HTML snippet that shows the backbone in 3Dmol.js (N, CA, C, O; Angstrom):
<script src="https://3Dmol.org/build/3Dmol-min.js"></script>
<div id="view" style="width:600px;height:400px;position:relative"></div>
<script>
const pdb = `
ATOM      1  N   MET A   1    -193.567 132.425  -8.721  1.00  0.00           N
ATOM      2  CA  MET A   1    -192.693 131.459  -8.098  1.00  0.00           C
ATOM      3  C   MET A   1    -193.504 130.308  -7.512  1.00  0.00           C
ATOM      4  O   MET A   1    -193.069 129.157  -7.547  1.00  0.00           O
ATOM      5  N   MET A   2    -194.671 130.615  -6.978  1.00  0.00           N
ATOM      6  CA  MET A   2    -195.474 129.553  -6.382  1.00  0.00           C
ATOM      7  C   MET A   2    -196.068 128.614  -7.435  1.00  0.00           C
ATOM      8  O   MET A   2    -196.535 127.527  -7.095  1.00  0.00           O
ATOM      9  N   SER A   3    -196.057 129.015  -8.692  1.00  0.00           N
ATOM     10  CA  SER A   3    -196.586 128.140  -9.746  1.00  0.00           C
ATOM     11  C   SER A   3    -195.532 127.158 -10.254  1.00  0.00           C
ATOM     12  O   SER A   3    -195.861 126.240 -11.004  1.00  0.00           O
ATOM     13  N   LEU A   4    -194.283 127.335  -9.862  1.00  0.00           N
ATOM     14  CA  LEU A   4    -193.197 126.485 -10.346  1.00  0.00           C
ATOM     15  C   LEU A   4    -193.424 124.996 -10.066  1.00  0.00           C
ATOM     16  O   LEU A   4    -193.195 124.184 -10.962  1.00  0.00           O
ATOM     17  N   PRO A   5    -193.866 124.599  -8.861  1.00  0.00           N
ATOM     18  CA  PRO A   5    -194.114 123.168  -8.641  1.00  0.00           C
ATOM     19  C   PRO A   5    -195.175 122.606  -9.590  1.00  0.00           C
ATOM     20  O   PRO A   5    -195.066 121.465 -10.041  1.00  0.00           O
ATOM     21  N   PHE A   6    -196.191 123.401  -9.889  1.00  0.00           N
ATOM     22  CA  PHE A   6    -197.255 122.921 -10.754  1.00  0.00           C
ATOM     23  C   PHE A   6    -196.778 122.793 -12.201  1.00  0.00           C
ATOM     24  O   PHE A   6    -197.225 121.906 -12.929  1.00  0.00           O
ATOM     25  N   VAL A   7    -195.886 123.666 -12.607  1.00  0.00           N
ATOM     26  CA  VAL A   7    -195.285 123.533 -13.931  1.00  0.00           C
ATOM     27  C   VAL A   7    -194.440 122.260 -13.991  1.00  0.00           C
ATOM     28  O   VAL A   7    -194.468 121.539 -14.989  1.00  0.00           O
ATOM     29  N   LEU A   8    -193.700 121.989 -12.940  1.00  0.00           N
ATOM     30  CA  LEU A   8    -192.894 120.771 -12.894  1.00  0.00           C
ATOM     31  C   LEU A   8    -193.770 119.522 -12.893  1.00  0.00           C
ATOM     32  O   LEU A   8    -193.425 118.525 -13.527  1.00  0.00           O
ATOM     33  N   PHE A   9    -194.904 119.565 -12.184  1.00  0.00           N
ATOM     34  CA  PHE A   9    -195.821 118.431 -12.197  1.00  0.00           C
ATOM     35  C   PHE A   9    -196.432 118.239 -13.591  1.00  0.00           C
ATOM     36  O   PHE A   9    -196.640 117.108 -14.029  1.00  0.00           O
ATOM     37  N   ALA A  10    -196.714 119.339 -14.279  1.00  0.00           N
ATOM     38  CA  ALA A  10    -197.226 119.240 -15.647  1.00  0.00           C
ATOM     39  C   ALA A  10    -196.171 118.626 -16.564  1.00  0.00           C
ATOM     40  O   ALA A  10    -196.502 117.832 -17.445  1.00  0.00           O
ATOM     41  N   CYS A  11    -194.914 118.984 -16.364  1.00  0.00           N
ATOM     42  CA  CYS A  11    -193.828 118.375 -17.138  1.00  0.00           C
ATOM     43  C   CYS A  11    -193.731 116.876 -16.842  1.00  0.00           C
ATOM     44  O   CYS A  11    -193.451 116.077 -17.735  1.00  0.00           O
ATOM     45  N   ALA A  12    -193.962 116.509 -15.595  1.00  0.00           N
ATOM     46  CA  ALA A  12    -193.935 115.089 -15.227  1.00  0.00           C
ATOM     47  C   ALA A  12    -195.059 114.331 -15.921  1.00  0.00           C
ATOM     48  O   ALA A  12    -194.859 113.211 -16.390  1.00  0.00           O
ATOM     49  N   ILE A  13    -196.239 114.941 -15.986  1.00  0.00           N
ATOM     50  CA  ILE A  13    -197.354 114.291 -16.676  1.00  0.00           C
ATOM     51  C   ILE A  13    -197.043 114.168 -18.171  1.00  0.00           C
ATOM     52  O   ILE A  13    -197.327 113.142 -18.790  1.00  0.00           O
ATOM     53  N   GLY A  14    -196.458 115.222 -18.740  1.00  0.00           N
ATOM     54  CA  GLY A  14    -196.084 115.176 -20.148  1.00  0.00           C
ATOM     55  C   GLY A  14    -195.041 114.110 -20.430  1.00  0.00           C
ATOM     56  O   GLY A  14    -195.124 113.410 -21.439  1.00  0.00           O
ATOM     57  N   ALA A  15    -194.067 113.981 -19.554  1.00  0.00           N
ATOM     58  CA  ALA A  15    -193.035 112.962 -19.740  1.00  0.00           C
ATOM     59  C   ALA A  15    -193.631 111.558 -19.588  1.00  0.00           C
ATOM     60  O   ALA A  15    -193.236 110.637 -20.303  1.00  0.00           O
ATOM     61  N   ALA A  16    -194.565 111.398 -18.674  1.00  0.00           N
ATOM     62  CA  ALA A  16    -195.217 110.094 -18.517  1.00  0.00           C
ATOM     63  C   ALA A  16    -196.036 109.762 -19.760  1.00  0.00           C
ATOM     64  O   ALA A  16    -196.105 108.607 -20.181  1.00  0.00           O
ATOM     65  N   TRP A  17    -196.646 110.772 -20.332  1.00  0.00           N
ATOM     66  CA  TRP A  17    -197.441 110.564 -21.544  1.00  0.00           C
ATOM     67  C   TRP A  17    -196.549 110.154 -22.717  1.00  0.00           C
ATOM     68  O   TRP A  17    -196.963 109.398 -23.596  1.00  0.00           O
ATOM     69  N   MET A  18    -195.300 110.677 -22.712  1.00  0.00           N
ATOM     70  CA  MET A  18    -194.342 110.324 -23.761  1.00  0.00           C
ATOM     71  C   MET A  18    -193.588 109.027 -23.422  1.00  0.00           C
ATOM     72  O   MET A  18    -192.641 108.656 -24.114  1.00  0.00           O
ATOM     73  N   ARG A  19    -194.014 108.353 -22.365  1.00  0.00           N
ATOM     74  CA  ARG A  19    -193.446 107.077 -21.916  1.00  0.00           C
ATOM     75  C   ARG A  19    -191.980 107.197 -21.481  1.00  0.00           C
ATOM     76  O   ARG A  19    -191.173 106.301 -21.729  1.00  0.00           O
ATOM     77  N   GLN A  20    -191.654 108.308 -20.836  1.00  0.00           N
ATOM     78  CA  GLN A  20    -190.325 108.538 -20.267  1.00  0.00           C
ATOM     79  C   GLN A  20    -190.454 108.461 -18.748  1.00  0.00           C
ATOM     80  O   GLN A  20    -190.519 109.486 -18.069  1.00  0.00           O
ATOM     81  N   ARG A  21    -190.489 107.250 -18.229  1.00  0.00           N
ATOM     82  CA  ARG A  21    -190.794 107.051 -16.811  1.00  0.00           C
ATOM     83  C   ARG A  21    -189.759 107.687 -15.888  1.00  0.00           C
ATOM     84  O   ARG A  21    -190.125 108.337 -14.910  1.00  0.00           O
ATOM     85  N   GLY A  22    -188.468 107.508 -16.186  1.00  0.00           N
ATOM     86  CA  GLY A  22    -187.421 108.064 -15.328  1.00  0.00           C
ATOM     87  C   GLY A  22    -187.450 109.582 -15.295  1.00  0.00           C
ATOM     88  O   GLY A  22    -187.280 110.189 -14.238  1.00  0.00           O
ATOM     89  N   VAL A  23    -187.664 110.193 -16.450  1.00  0.00           N
ATOM     90  CA  VAL A  23    -187.748 111.658 -16.522  1.00  0.00           C
ATOM     91  C   VAL A  23    -188.982 112.142 -15.758  1.00  0.00           C
ATOM     92  O   VAL A  23    -188.939 113.161 -15.069  1.00  0.00           O
ATOM     93  N   SER A  24    -190.073 111.402 -15.891  1.00  0.00           N
ATOM     94  CA  SER A  24    -191.307 111.768 -15.200  1.00  0.00           C
ATOM     95  C   SER A  24    -191.130 111.730 -13.685  1.00  0.00           C
ATOM     96  O   SER A  24    -191.562 112.644 -12.982  1.00  0.00           O
ATOM     97  N   VAL A  25    -190.502 110.686 -13.191  1.00  0.00           N
ATOM     98  CA  VAL A  25    -190.262 110.578 -11.746  1.00  0.00           C
ATOM     99  C   VAL A  25    -189.316 111.686 -11.283  1.00  0.00           C
ATOM    100  O   VAL A  25    -189.484 112.229 -10.191  1.00  0.00           O
ATOM    101  N   GLY A  26    -188.336 112.018 -12.098  1.00  0.00           N
ATOM    102  CA  GLY A  26    -187.416 113.107 -11.763  1.00  0.00           C
ATOM    103  C   GLY A  26    -188.132 114.439 -11.650  1.00  0.00           C
ATOM    104  O   GLY A  26    -187.925 115.179 -10.688  1.00  0.00           O
ATOM    105  N   PHE A  27    -188.982 114.752 -12.640  1.00  0.00           N
ATOM    106  CA  PHE A  27    -189.762 115.999 -12.580  1.00  0.00           C
ATOM    107  C   PHE A  27    -190.673 116.010 -11.368  1.00  0.00           C
ATOM    108  O   PHE A  27    -190.833 117.041 -10.714  1.00  0.00           O
ATOM    109  N   TRP A  28    -191.275 114.859 -11.065  1.00  0.00           N
ATOM    110  CA  TRP A  28    -192.183 114.784  -9.930  1.00  0.00           C
ATOM    111  C   TRP A  28    -191.437 115.037  -8.615  1.00  0.00           C
ATOM    112  O   TRP A  28    -191.916 115.773  -7.752  1.00  0.00           O
ATOM    113  N   LEU A  29    -190.262 114.419  -8.475  1.00  0.00           N
ATOM    114  CA  LEU A  29    -189.486 114.605  -7.243  1.00  0.00           C
ATOM    115  C   LEU A  29    -189.004 116.045  -7.095  1.00  0.00           C
ATOM    116  O   LEU A  29    -189.055 116.607  -6.001  1.00  0.00           O
ATOM    117  N   VAL A  30    -188.538 116.642  -8.184  1.00  0.00           N
ATOM    118  CA  VAL A  30    -188.090 118.033  -8.130  1.00  0.00           C
ATOM    119  C   VAL A  30    -189.272 118.947  -7.805  1.00  0.00           C
ATOM    120  O   VAL A  30    -189.120 119.900  -7.041  1.00  0.00           O
ATOM    121  N   GLY A  31    -190.435 118.670  -8.368  1.00  0.00           N
ATOM    122  CA  GLY A  31    -191.624 119.453  -8.054  1.00  0.00           C
ATOM    123  C   GLY A  31    -192.030 119.326  -6.599  1.00  0.00           C
ATOM    124  O   GLY A  31    -192.421 120.308  -5.967  1.00  0.00           O
ATOM    125  N   LEU A  32    -191.936 118.119  -6.069  1.00  0.00           N
ATOM    126  CA  LEU A  32    -192.285 117.900  -4.668  1.00  0.00           C
ATOM    127  C   LEU A  32    -191.322 118.624  -3.732  1.00  0.00           C
ATOM    128  O   LEU A  32    -191.751 119.265  -2.773  1.00  0.00           O
ATOM    129  N   VAL A  33    -190.032 118.523  -4.004  1.00  0.00           N
ATOM    130  CA  VAL A  33    -189.036 119.212  -3.179  1.00  0.00           C
ATOM    131  C   VAL A  33    -189.209 120.723  -3.277  1.00  0.00           C
ATOM    132  O   VAL A  33    -189.105 121.430  -2.275  1.00  0.00           O
ATOM    133  N   THR A  34    -189.472 121.217  -4.486  1.00  0.00           N
ATOM    134  CA  THR A  34    -189.694 122.653  -4.669  1.00  0.00           C
ATOM    135  C   THR A  34    -190.904 123.123  -3.877  1.00  0.00           C
ATOM    136  O   THR A  34    -190.865 124.183  -3.253  1.00  0.00           O
ATOM    137  N   MET A  35    -191.978 122.340  -3.900  1.00  0.00           N
ATOM    138  CA  MET A  35    -193.166 122.721  -3.153  1.00  0.00           C
ATOM    139  C   MET A  35    -192.895 122.734  -1.653  1.00  0.00           C
ATOM    140  O   MET A  35    -193.360 123.632  -0.951  1.00  0.00           O
ATOM    141  N   LEU A  36    -192.154 121.759  -1.158  1.00  0.00           N
ATOM    142  CA  LEU A  36    -191.839 121.731   0.269  1.00  0.00           C
ATOM    143  C   LEU A  36    -190.952 122.906   0.677  1.00  0.00           C
ATOM    144  O   LEU A  36    -191.146 123.490   1.743  1.00  0.00           O
ATOM    145  N   ILE A  37    -189.986 123.252  -0.165  1.00  0.00           N
ATOM    146  CA  ILE A  37    -189.113 124.402   0.138  1.00  0.00           C
ATOM    147  C   ILE A  37    -189.917 125.692   0.143  1.00  0.00           C
ATOM    148  O   ILE A  37    -189.776 126.505   1.057  1.00  0.00           O
ATOM    149  N   LEU A  38    -190.765 125.891  -0.873  1.00  0.00           N
ATOM    150  CA  LEU A  38    -191.571 127.109  -0.923  1.00  0.00           C
ATOM    151  C   LEU A  38    -192.553 127.172   0.235  1.00  0.00           C
ATOM    152  O   LEU A  38    -192.813 128.252   0.766  1.00  0.00           O
ATOM    153  N   PHE A  39    -193.103 126.032   0.633  1.00  0.00           N
ATOM    154  CA  PHE A  39    -194.003 126.006   1.779  1.00  0.00           C
ATOM    155  C   PHE A  39    -193.255 126.383   3.048  1.00  0.00           C
ATOM    156  O   PHE A  39    -193.767 127.139   3.874  1.00  0.00           O
ATOM    157  N   ARG A  40    -192.048 125.859   3.203  1.00  0.00           N
ATOM    158  CA  ARG A  40    -191.235 126.169   4.395  1.00  0.00           C
ATOM    159  C   ARG A  40    -190.922 127.663   4.464  1.00  0.00           C
ATOM    160  O   ARG A  40    -190.995 128.268   5.534  1.00  0.00           O
ATOM    161  N   VAL A  41    -190.578 128.252   3.328  1.00  0.00           N
ATOM    162  CA  VAL A  41    -190.275 129.689   3.297  1.00  0.00           C
ATOM    163  C   VAL A  41    -191.535 130.495   3.598  1.00  0.00           C
ATOM    164  O   VAL A  41    -191.475 131.497   4.310  1.00  0.00           O
ATOM    165  N   HIS A  42    -192.670 130.064   3.064  1.00  0.00           N
ATOM    166  CA  HIS A  42    -193.906 130.785   3.269  1.00  0.00           C
ATOM    167  C   HIS A  42    -194.375 130.695   4.717  1.00  0.00           C
ATOM    168  O   HIS A  42    -194.884 131.675   5.260  1.00  0.00           O
ATOM    169  N   VAL A  43    -194.212 129.540   5.347  1.00  0.00           N
ATOM    170  CA  VAL A  43    -194.662 129.357   6.730  1.00  0.00           C
ATOM    171  C   VAL A  43    -193.846 130.203   7.692  1.00  0.00           C
ATOM    172  O   VAL A  43    -194.387 130.743   8.657  1.00  0.00           O
ATOM    173  N   THR A  44    -192.554 130.321   7.438  1.00  0.00           N
ATOM    174  CA  THR A  44    -191.703 131.053   8.370  1.00  0.00           C
ATOM    175  C   THR A  44    -191.656 132.549   8.093  1.00  0.00           C
ATOM    176  O   THR A  44    -190.962 133.281   8.799  1.00  0.00           O
ATOM    177  N   GLU A  45    -192.382 133.017   7.076  1.00  0.00           N
ATOM    178  CA  GLU A  45    -192.399 134.448   6.762  1.00  0.00           C
ATOM    179  C   GLU A  45    -193.224 135.198   7.810  1.00  0.00           C
ATOM    180  O   GLU A  45    -194.306 134.760   8.202  1.00  0.00           O
ATOM    181  N   VAL A  46    -192.700 136.308   8.242  1.00  0.00           N
ATOM    182  CA  VAL A  46    -193.367 137.101   9.268  1.00  0.00           C
ATOM    183  C   VAL A  46    -194.281 138.116   8.599  1.00  0.00           C
ATOM    184  O   VAL A  46    -193.868 138.849   7.700  1.00  0.00           O
ATOM    185  N   LEU A  47    -195.527 138.148   9.051  1.00  0.00           N
ATOM    186  CA  LEU A  47    -196.465 139.143   8.541  1.00  0.00           C
ATOM    187  C   LEU A  47    -196.475 140.332   9.482  1.00  0.00           C
ATOM    188  O   LEU A  47    -196.611 140.169  10.695  1.00  0.00           O
ATOM    189  N   SER A  48    -196.333 141.506   8.937  1.00  0.00           N
ATOM    190  CA  SER A  48    -196.414 142.706   9.785  1.00  0.00           C
ATOM    191  C   SER A  48    -197.752 143.385   9.535  1.00  0.00           C
ATOM    192  O   SER A  48    -197.909 144.205   8.630  1.00  0.00           O
ATOM    193  N   ILE A  49    -198.695 143.011  10.365  1.00  0.00           N
ATOM    194  CA  ILE A  49    -200.036 143.585  10.263  1.00  0.00           C
ATOM    195  C   ILE A  49    -200.146 144.717  11.276  1.00  0.00           C
ATOM    196  O   ILE A  49    -199.984 144.519  12.480  1.00  0.00           O
ATOM    197  N   GLN A  50    -200.421 145.881  10.765  1.00  0.00           N
ATOM    198  CA  GLN A  50    -200.498 147.042  11.643  1.00  0.00           C
ATOM    199  C   GLN A  50    -201.948 147.491  11.722  1.00  0.00           C
ATOM    200  O   GLN A  50    -202.575 147.815  10.714  1.00  0.00           O
ATOM    201  N   LEU A  51    -202.459 147.502  12.933  1.00  0.00           N
ATOM    202  CA  LEU A  51    -203.856 147.902  13.145  1.00  0.00           C
ATOM    203  C   LEU A  51    -203.955 149.334  13.550  1.00  0.00           C
ATOM    204  O   LEU A  51    -205.056 149.839  13.770  1.00  0.00           O
TER     205      LEU A  51
END
`;
const viewer = $3Dmol.createViewer("view");
viewer.addModel(pdb, "pdb");
viewer.setStyle({}, {cartoon: {color: "spectrum"}});
viewer.zoomTo();
viewer.render();
</script>
């Protein structure tokens, strides 16, 4: 799941290479939002470390 933003960024690079600017920006924005959501979920996750 954490690799999903990077896959979306790779799709954005591929779309830019194919000269599809709007699609590339769309993939980039979705990748950025996905990364922020996953970061938010990861930061608020509680670790139960038992010593």
